[in-house]
C-alpha positions in Angstrom: -194.6 -139.4 -148.3 -193.8 -135.7 -149.0 -190.5 -134.3 -150.1 -189.0 -130.9 -149.3 -186.4 -129.3 -151.5 -184.7 -126.3 -149.7 -182.5 -123.8 -151.5 -180.4 -121.3 -149.4 -178.8 -118.4 -151.2 -175.7 -117.2 -149.3 -173.9 -113.9 -149.2 -170.9 -114.0 -151.5 -167.8 -115.3 -149.7 -169.7 -117.0 -146.9 -170.0 -120.5 -148.3 -166.9 -122.0 -146.5 -168.2 -120.8 -143.1 -171.7 -122.2 -143.8 -170.4 -125.6 -144.9 -168.2 -125.8 -141.8 -171.1 -125.0 -139.5 -173.5 -127.4 -141.3 -171.0 -130.2 -141.1 -169.9 -129.7 -137.5 -173.0 -128.3 -135.9 -176.1 -128.5 -138.1 -176.1 -132.0 -139.4 -174.9 -133.6 -136.1 -177.6 -131.8 -134.1 -180.4 -132.6 -136.5 -179.3 -135.9 -137.9 -182.3 -137.7 -139.4 -184.5 -137.3 -136.3 -186.5 -134.5 -137.8 -187.0 -135.7 -141.4 -184.7 -137.8 -143.6 -182.0 -136.1 -145.6 -181.4 -137.5 -149.0 -178.8 -135.1 -150.4 -176.9 -131.9 -149.6 -175.3 -130.0 -152.4 -173.6 -126.7 -153.5 -174.5 -125.0 -156.8 -171.8 -125.2 -159.4 -173.4 -123.7 -162.5 -176.6 -121.6 -162.7 -177.0 -119.3 -159.7 -173.9 -119.4 -157.5 -173.6 -119.2 -153.7 -176.4 -121.6 -153.2 -177.0 -124.7 -150.9 -179.6 -127.3 -152.1 -180.8 -130.0 -149.7 -183.6 -132.6 -150.1 -185.6 -134.1 -147.2 -188.6 -136.4 -146.9 -191.3 -136.8 -144.3 -194.1 -139.4 -144.0 -196.7 -136.7 -144.5 -197.3 -133.0 -144.4 -198.7 -133.3 -140.9 -195.7 -135.2 -139.7 -193.4 -132.6 -141.3 -195.1 -129.9 -139.3 -194.8 -132.0 -136.1 -191.1 -132.7 -136.7 -190.3 -129.1 -137.5 -191.9 -128.1 -134.2 -189.9 -130.7 -132.4 -186.7 -129.4 -134.0 -187.4 -126.0 -132.4 -187.0 -127.7 -129.0 -183.5 -128.8 -129.9 -181.2 -126.2 -128.2 -178.1 -127.3 -130.2 -180.1 -126.3 -133.3 -181.8 -123.2 -132.1 -179.0 -121.7 -130.0 -175.8 -123.0 -131.6 -176.6 -123.5 -135.3 -179.4 -121.2 -136.4 -178.0 -117.9 -134.9 -174.6 -118.8 -136.5 -175.9 -119.3 -140.0 -178.5 -116.6 -140.1 -176.1 -113.8 -140.9 -174.7 -115.9 -143.9 -178.1 -116.2 -145.6 -179.6 -113.9 -148.2 -182.8 -115.9 -148.6 -184.4 -119.3 -148.2 -186.7 -121.0 -150.7 -188.5 -124.3 -150.3 -190.6 -126.5 -152.4 -192.9 -129.3 -151.1 -193.0 -132.0 -153.7 -194.9 -135.2 -154.5 -192.8 -138.1 -155.8 -193.5 -139.7 -159.1 -190.2 -141.6 -158.8 -188.7 -141.7 -155.2 -185.0 -140.9 -154.8 -182.7 -143.5 -156.2 -179.1 -142.7 -155.2 -176.6 -143.5 -157.9 -174.1 -146.2 -157.0 -170.3 -146.1 -156.9 -168.0 -143.1 -156.7 -168.6 -139.4 -156.8 -171.1 -137.7 -159.1 -172.2 -134.4 -160.5 -175.9 -133.8 -160.1 -178.3 -131.8 -162.2 -181.6 -130.5 -160.9 -184.0 -129.4 -163.6 -187.1 -127.4 -162.7 -189.8 -127.0 -165.3 -192.7 -124.7 -165.1 -195.7 -126.2 -166.8 -199.0 -125.0 -168.2 -201.6 -124.8 -165.4 -202.6 -128.3 -164.2 -199.9 -130.1 -166.3 -197.1 -130.7 -163.8 -198.2 -134.2 -162.8 -199.2 -135.3 -166.3 -195.8 -134.0 -167.6 -194.0 -135.9 -164.8 -196.0 -139.1 -165.6 -195.2 -138.7 -169.3 -191.4 -138.5 -168.8 -191.6 -141.4 -166.4 -193.1 -143.5 -169.2 -190.1 -142.5 -171.4 -187.4 -143.4 -168.8 -186.4 -146.6 -170.6 -185.3 -144.3 -173.4 -183.7 -141.5 -171.3 -181.9 -143.7 -168.8 -179.9 -145.4 -171.5 -177.7 -142.3 -171.2 -177.7 -141.3 -167.5 -179.6 -142.4 -164.4 -182.6 -140.6 -163.0 -182.2 -139.8 -159.3 -185.7 -138.6 -158.6 -188.8 -137.1 -160.1 -191.5 -134.9 -158.5 -194.3 -132.5 -159.2 -195.0 -129.5 -157.0 -197.4 -129.3 -154.1 -196.5 -125.9 -152.6 -195.7 -123.0 -153.2 -195.8 -123.7 -157.0 -198.2 -126.5 -158.0 -197.2 -126.1 -161.7 -193.6 -127.3 -161.4 -192.0 -130.6 -162.2 -188.6 -131.3 -160.6 -186.2 -134.0 -161.8 -182.7 -134.8 -160.6 -180.0 -136.6 -162.6 -176.6 -138.0 -161.9 -173.4 -138.0 -164.0 -169.9 -139.1 -163.4 -168.6 -135.7 -164.4 -169.3 -132.7 -166.7 -168.0 -134.4 -169.8 -170.3 -137.3 -169.2 -173.2 -135.0 -168.9 -172.4 -133.2 -172.1 -172.0 -136.5 -174.0 -175.3 -137.9 -172.5 -177.2 -134.8 -173.4 -175.9 -134.8 -177.0 -176.7 -138.5 -177.4 -180.2 -138.4 -176.0 -181.0 -135.5 -178.3 -180.5 -137.8 -181.3 -182.5 -140.7 -180.0 -185.8 -141.1 -181.9 -187.6 -142.2 -178.8 -186.6 -139.1 -177.0 -187.5 -136.9 -179.9 -190.9 -138.4 -179.7 -191.1 -137.5 -176.0 -190.0 -133.9 -176.8 -192.8 -133.6 -179.4 -195.4 -134.7 -176.9 -194.1 -132.9 -173.8 -192.9 -129.5 -175.1 -196.4 -128.0 -175.5 -197.0 -128.6 -171.7 -194.0 -126.4 -170.7 -193.7 -122.7 -170.0 -190.1 -122.4 -168.8 -187.1 -124.5 -167.9 -184.3 -124.1 -165.3 -181.2 -126.2 -164.7 -178.6 -126.1 -161.9 -175.6 -128.3 -161.6 -174.9 -129.4 -158.1 -171.8 -130.8 -156.2 -172.3 -133.0 -153.2 -171.0 -131.7 -149.9 -168.7 -133.9 -147.8 -171.7 -134.8 -145.6 -174.3 -135.5 -148.4 -175.8 -138.9 -148.3 -175.7 -138.9 -152.1 -172.1 -138.7 -153.4 
């Protein structure tokens, strides 16, 4: 299984139009016939005017095959893509290998946080495996949604996704975990493996499988 995290940066002011097109044209025409969608979000903090969406495919070869099949879908190529193209500043994608497959949080609406860590060369998978071993400590405070390390274009990235009931819950969880001796032990072991850290808070769209 391979995962794809796509980030679209929109021109300011175009988000409502993009979301309308995605909900009424893009998602119905694509469905889950060309890869499985796990989540579809807008950025709330961090860089604004962004769409984040997470997909999975059985393999990289199957992803290539399904992407080619998608180009034969005229609702996609003639109705959707030409309509959204003028709204986009740029598109970025990451192909990822799962250490922990997506685990949607249960019950109600959530705020999500995607954290992307650049590691020392060759340390993305070891870092991801290390944090996985400390999940019993970390998940006392908030649930992990997924954990990956990079395949392409950046092999030295670890990506992890967390869910919170709201912003106050996130702040409380981050404060509490920082005081946990077990987590302090993890920080001591893991910090030397890291180069830089990025965090973006995400809000699910109305059509996101993860709410």
